[in-house]
C-alpha positions in Angstrom: 26.1 -32.5 10.3 27.9 -29.2 9.1 28.5 -26.4 12.5 25.7 -24.3 11.2 23.3 -27.2 11.0 24.1 -28.4 14.5 23.8 -25.0 15.4 20.5 -24.1 14.0 18.9 -27.7 15.6 20.4 -27.0 19.2 19.2 -23.1 19.3 16.3 -22.8 21.1 12.9 -22.6 19.3 12.6 -18.8 19.5 16.3 -18.0 18.4 15.9 -20.7 15.7 12.8 -18.7 14.4 14.8 -15.5 14.1 17.5 -17.3 12.3 14.8 -18.5 9.6 13.3 -14.9 8.9 13.8 -14.1 5.1 16.9 -11.2 6.1 17.3 -10.2 2.4 13.6 -9.1 2.4 14.5 -7.3 5.9 17.7 -5.5 4.4 15.5 -4.5 1.3 12.9 -2.8 3.5 15.4 -1.4 5.7 17.3 0.0 2.6 13.8 1.4 1.0 12.6 3.1 4.6 16.4 4.6 4.9 15.6 6.1 1.4 12.3 7.6 3.0 14.6 9.2 5.8 17.2 10.7 3.6 14.4 12.2 1.2 12.0 13.5 4.5 15.7 15.0 5.8 16.4 16.8 2.8 12.7 18.3 2.3 12.9 19.7 5.8 16.1 21.7 4.5 18.7 19.4 6.1 16.2 18.7 9.3 15.5 15.6 11.0 12.6 17.5 12.5 9.7 17.7 11.9 9.6 14.8 9.9 12.7 12.4 9.5 12.9 11.9 13.2 9.5 10.6 14.0 9.4 8.2 10.5 12.8 6.6 12.0 10.9 6.2 15.3 7.8 4.6 13.6 10.0 2.3 11.5 11.9 1.2 14.8 8.7 0.3 16.1 7.4 -1.4 12.8 10.3 -3.4 12.8 9.6 -4.6 16.2 6.0 -5.5 15.6 6.9 -7.2 12.1 9.4 -9.5 14.4 6.7 -10.3 16.9 4.6 -10.9 14.1 6.7 -13.4 12.1 7.6 -15.4 15.2 3.7 -16.1 15.5 2.8 -19.5 13.6 1.1 -18.8 10.4 -1.6 -20.8 11.3 -2.8 -18.4 14.4 -3.0 -15.6 11.8 -5.3 -17.7 9.7 -7.6 -18.6 12.7 -7.4 -14.6 13.3 -8.4 -13.2 10.0 -12.2 -13.1 10.7 -11.5 -11.4 14.0 -9.3 -8.7 12.1 -11.2 -7.7 9.6 -14.4 -7.5 12.0 -12.1 -5.0 13.7 -11.2 -3.3 11.0 -14.8 -2.7 9.5 -16.2 -1.4 12.8 -13.1 1.0 12.9 -14.6 2.2 9.6 -17.8 2.4 10.7 -16.4 4.4 14.1 -14.5 6.5 11.6 -17.5 7.6 9.8 -19.2 8.5 12.7 -16.4 10.2 15.1 -13.7 10.4 12.7 -11.4 13.4 12.9 -11.7 15.5 9.5 -8.4 16.2 7.8 -8.0 18.0 4.3 -12.0 17.7 3.5 -11.9 14.2 4.7 -12.9 12.1 7.4 -10.3 9.0 7.6 -8.5 9.1 10.6 -9.3 8.5 14.4 -6.9 10.5 16.8 -5.2 8.4 19.2 -2.9 11.4 20.9 0.3 9.8 20.0 -0.8 9.6 16.4 -3.5 9.8 13.6 -5.0 6.1 12.9 -6.4 5.4 9.4 -8.4 2.4 9.5 -8.5 2.2 5.8 -4.6 1.3 5.6 -5.5 -1.4 8.1 -8.4 -2.8 6.0 -6.0 -3.5 2.9 -4.3 -6.0 5.0 -7.1 -7.6 7.1 -8.9 -7.8 3.5 -6.3 -9.9 2.0 -6.0 -12.3 5.3 -9.9 -13.0 5.3 -10.2 -13.6 1.4 -6.9 -15.8 1.9 -8.3 -17.6 4.5 -12.3 -18.2 2.8 -10.0 -19.6 0.0 -8.0 -22.1 2.4 -11.5 -23.3 3.7 -13.5 -23.7 0.1 -12.8 -26.6 -1.6 -11.3 -25.7 -5.0 -14.0 -27.0 -6.8 -16.7 -24.6 -5.2 -14.1 -21.8 -6.1 -16.1 -20.2 -9.1 -19.8 -21.3 -8.3 -21.9 -18.2 -8.2 -22.8 -18.5 -4.4 -19.3 -18.7 -3.4 -17.9 -15.8 -5.5 -20.8 -13.9 -4.0 -19.3 -14.0 -0.6 -15.7 -12.6 -1.2 -17.3 -9.8 -3.5 -19.6 -8.6 -0.5 -16.7 -9.0 1.8 -14.4 -6.6 -0.5 -17.5 -4.2 -1.5 -18.6 -3.2 2.3 -15.2 -1.7 3.4 -14.7 -0.2 -0.5 -18.6 1.6 0.0 -17.2 3.0 3.8 -14.0 4.2 2.4 -15.7 6.0 -0.7 -17.6 7.5 2.2 -15.0 9.1 3.6 -14.4 10.2 0.7 -11.3 8.2 -0.4 -11.0 7.3 -3.9 -7.4 6.2 -4.3 -7.8 3.5 -1.2 -11.0 2.2 -2.5 -9.5 1.6 -5.7 -6.9 -0.2 -4.1 -9.4 -2.2 -2.3 -11.0 -3.1 -5.3 -8.1 -3.9 -7.3 -6.2 -6.1 -4.7 -9.3 -8.1 -3.9 -10.2 -8.7 -6.9 -6.7 -9.8 -7.8 -6.7 -12.6 -4.8 -9.7 -13.8 -6.2 -8.1 -14.1 -9.8 -4.9 -16.2 -8.0 -7.1 -18.1 -5.7 -8.7 -19.5 -9.1 -11.8 -17.6 -9.8 -13.2 -18.3 -13.3 -11.8 -15.4 -15.7 -15.5 -15.0 -17.1 -16.5 -13.3 -13.8 -13.5 -10.8 -14.4 -14.7 -9.9 -17.9 -18.3 -9.3 -16.6 -16.7 -6.7 -14.2 -14.7 -5.0 -16.5 -17.7 -4.5 -18.7 -19.6 -3.2 -15.9 -16.6 -0.9 -15.1 -16.9 0.7 -18.6 -20.2 1.1 -17.9 -19.9 3.0 -14.5 -16.9 5.1 -15.9 -19.5 6.4 -18.6 -22.2 6.9 -15.8 -19.3 8.7 -13.7 -19.3 11.0 -16.6 -22.9 11.3 -17.5 -23.6 12.4 -13.8 -21.3 15.3 -13.6 -24.0 18.4 -12.7 -26.7 16.3 -12.2 -28.5 15.5 -9.0 -26.9 12.4 -8.8 -23.7 13.0 -9.2 -21.5 9.9 -8.3 -18.2 11.7 -7.4 -17.0 15.1 -5.3 -16.5 17.8 -7.3 -12.7 18.0 -6.5 -12.7 14.3 -7.7 -13.9 15.4 -11.0 -11.4 18.2 -10.9 -8.5 15.6 -10.5 -9.9 13.9 -13.6 -9.8 17.1 -15.8 -6.4 18.0 -14.2 -5.0 14.4 -15.5 -6.8 14.7 -18.9 -5.4 18.2 -19.3 -3.1 19.6 -16.8 -2.6 23.1 -19.0 -6.3 23.9 -18.7 -5.7 25.1 -14.9 -1.7 25.4 -14.5 -2.1 27.5 -11.4 -5.2 26.0 -10.0 -6.3 22.0 -9.9 -3.5 21.3 -12.4 -0.6 23.1 -10.2 0.4 19.8 -8.2 0.9 18.0 -11.3 2.6 20.7 -13.4 5.2 21.2 -10.5 5.6 17.7 -10.3 6.7 17.2 -14.2 8.5 20.3 -13.9 10.6 18.7 -10.7 11.0 15.3 -12.8 12.1 16.7 -16.0 14.8 18.8 -14.0 16.6 15.9 -12.4 17.6 14.3 -15.8 19.8 11.0 -15.8 21.6 12.1 -12.5 19.6 14.7 -10.7 20.6 18.2 -9.2 22.6 16.7 -6.1 21.2 15.9 -2.6 19.4 19.1 -1.1 19.6 21.0 -4.5 16.3 20.4 -5.7 15.0 23.8 -6.7 11.0 22.7 -6.5 11.1 21.5 -3.4 13.7 23.5 -1.5 11.6 26.6 -2.9 8.2 25.0 -2.1 7.0 24.9 -5.7 6.0 21.3 -4.8 3.1 20.3 -3.1 2.4 17.6 -0.1 6.7 17.3 -0.9 6.6 14.9 2.3 3.9 12.7 1.5 2.4 11.8 -1.8 4.8 13.7 -3.9 8.0 12.5 -2.6 9.2 10.5 -5.7 9.3 13.9 -7.0 12.1 15.1 -5.1 14.1 12.1 -5.0 13.7 12.2 -9.1 15.0 15.7 -9.1 17.6 15.6 -6.8 18.9 11.6 -8.0 17.2 11.8 -11.4 16.5 9.2 -13.4 19.5 6.8 -11.7 17.8 7.8 -8.3 14.5 6.9 -9.0 15.2 3.8 -11.2 17.2 2.4 -7.9 14.4 2.8 -5.5 11.9 0.9 -8.1 14.3 -1.7 -8.5 14.3 -2.2 -4.5 10.6 -2.3 -4.7 10.9 -4.8 -7.4 12.9 -7.1 -5.4 10.6 -7.1 -2.4 8.0 -8.4 -5.0 10.3 -11.1 -6.4 11.4 -12.2 -2.7 7.4 -12.0 -1.7 6.9 -14.3 -4.6 9.3 -16.9 -3.9 8.0 -17.5 -0.5 4.8 -17.5 -1.6 5.8 -20.6 -3.9 7.8 -22.1 -1.2 4.9 -22.6 1.2 2.7 -25.6 0.7 -0.5 -24.4 2.5 -3.1 -22.3 0.5 -3.1 -19.5 3.1 0.3 -19.2 3.2 0.8 -19.0 -0.5 -2.6 -16.9 -0.8 -1.9 -14.1 1.9 1.8 -13.6 0.8 0.8 -12.9 -3.0 -1.9 -10.8 -2.1 0.7 -8.7 0.2 3.0 -8.4 -2.8 0.1 -7.4 -4.8 -0.7 -4.7 -2.3 2.2 -3.3 -2.1 3.1 -3.3 -6.3 -0.5 -1.3 -6.5 0.7 1.2 -3.8 4.1 2.4 -5.5 2.6 1.8 -9.1 0.1 4.3 -8.2 1.9 6.7 -6.4 4.7 6.7 -9.1 1.9 6.7 -12.0 0.5 9.4 -10.6 3.0 11.7 -9.7 4.1 11.0 -13.4 0.9 12.2 -14.8 0.0 8.7 -16.0 -3.1 8.2 -13.7 -5.0 10.9 -11.8 -3.8 12.5 -8.3 -5.7 9.9 -5.7 -3.9 10.5 -2.8 -1.9 7.4 -2.6 1.3 7.6 -0.5 4.7 6.0 -1.8 5.1 3.0 0.4 8.0 3.2 3.1 9.0 6.6 1.8 6.2 9.1 2.3 5.8 10.4 6.1 3.1 9.1 7.7 2.5 6.4 10.7 -0.6 4.3 9.7 0.4 3.0 6.2 4.0 2.5 7.7 3.1 0.2 10.7 0.5 -1.6 8.7 3.3 -2.4 5.9 5.3 -3.7 8.8 2.6 -6.1 10.3 1.9 -7.3 6.3 5.4 -8.0 6.0 5.3 -9.9 9.3 2.9 -12.3 7.7 5.3 -12.7 4.9 7.9 -13.4 7.4 5.6 -16.0 9.3 4.6 -17.7 6.3 8.6 -18.2 5.6 9.6 -19.0 8.8 6.5 -21.8 9.5 6.7 -23.2 6.5 7.3 -27.0 6.0 11.3 -28.1 5.8 
């Protein structure tokens, strides 16, 4: 027996769990968050206030929460999946009735010390419940219509509540992540073909509904679509955001203008520079190299999640880890596509980098689940 093996076996259970944590994944999360701190410091003109300092404190709290979640056995979180989903659903209903309004949307619950966005919590609890459902369901029943209808309803109910806020970006993420987890669980491909066909019909209906009494989207959401298709049609109005974003991205070149030297963000041409469009600030100051480096960190996080999912032997751990990896991928893929003009602007933050409390804490809880699956897998 080696000294390391002896040390691990003789260590108390709690400390042994700390040693079993996926430390490369933790270091990657710290690296990505540090990029966010750096960029928030930059967009504030070289100051830790008003954005970098609160973000650092939230991340520190998030690390503590992630560690706590990681040390709790994964089977406990499986048993808590129904409760967690139910609480998230009730919070979405509460937001609909009494939520705080900001920027024309009713998405938050004002707790005084922070504004909680229940839709962020739903992204994780939905994954937990679907993973628990397919862990309970025998494999031979996975594609039977009755058993497919249950997860579909579990996805559509919160999606409908989020659409009413309105929050199209989060609704799309809930639908995509939920559908992706169903596919990973083994639901037959024919169901997804039918959904794609229905989606094409829905998109057609959305465009047909414009200007009618049964209009399916808000006017500002249609303007976002118009801007996506032709940003130059209204460069000083609806197309302003994406036009300035493309200017910032292009001006960065290969190596960027230098730290705190970005003209678009420093001169306030770039809107929402500390939240949804923070990637453009990074690309302007550090260029293609900086943007690609951040994307590489994200890709490595996904890889470590997939490795953990493949190493686990129980269905719940594997599915919840893959679901979180899928959610995380959708987060940064949609945000980056949005700011580069490859997708409509739907208000999705850049994970671990954009300023925000709810998204940061919920992501740390999610990666706590990944750690729990890694720590408590059979060895």
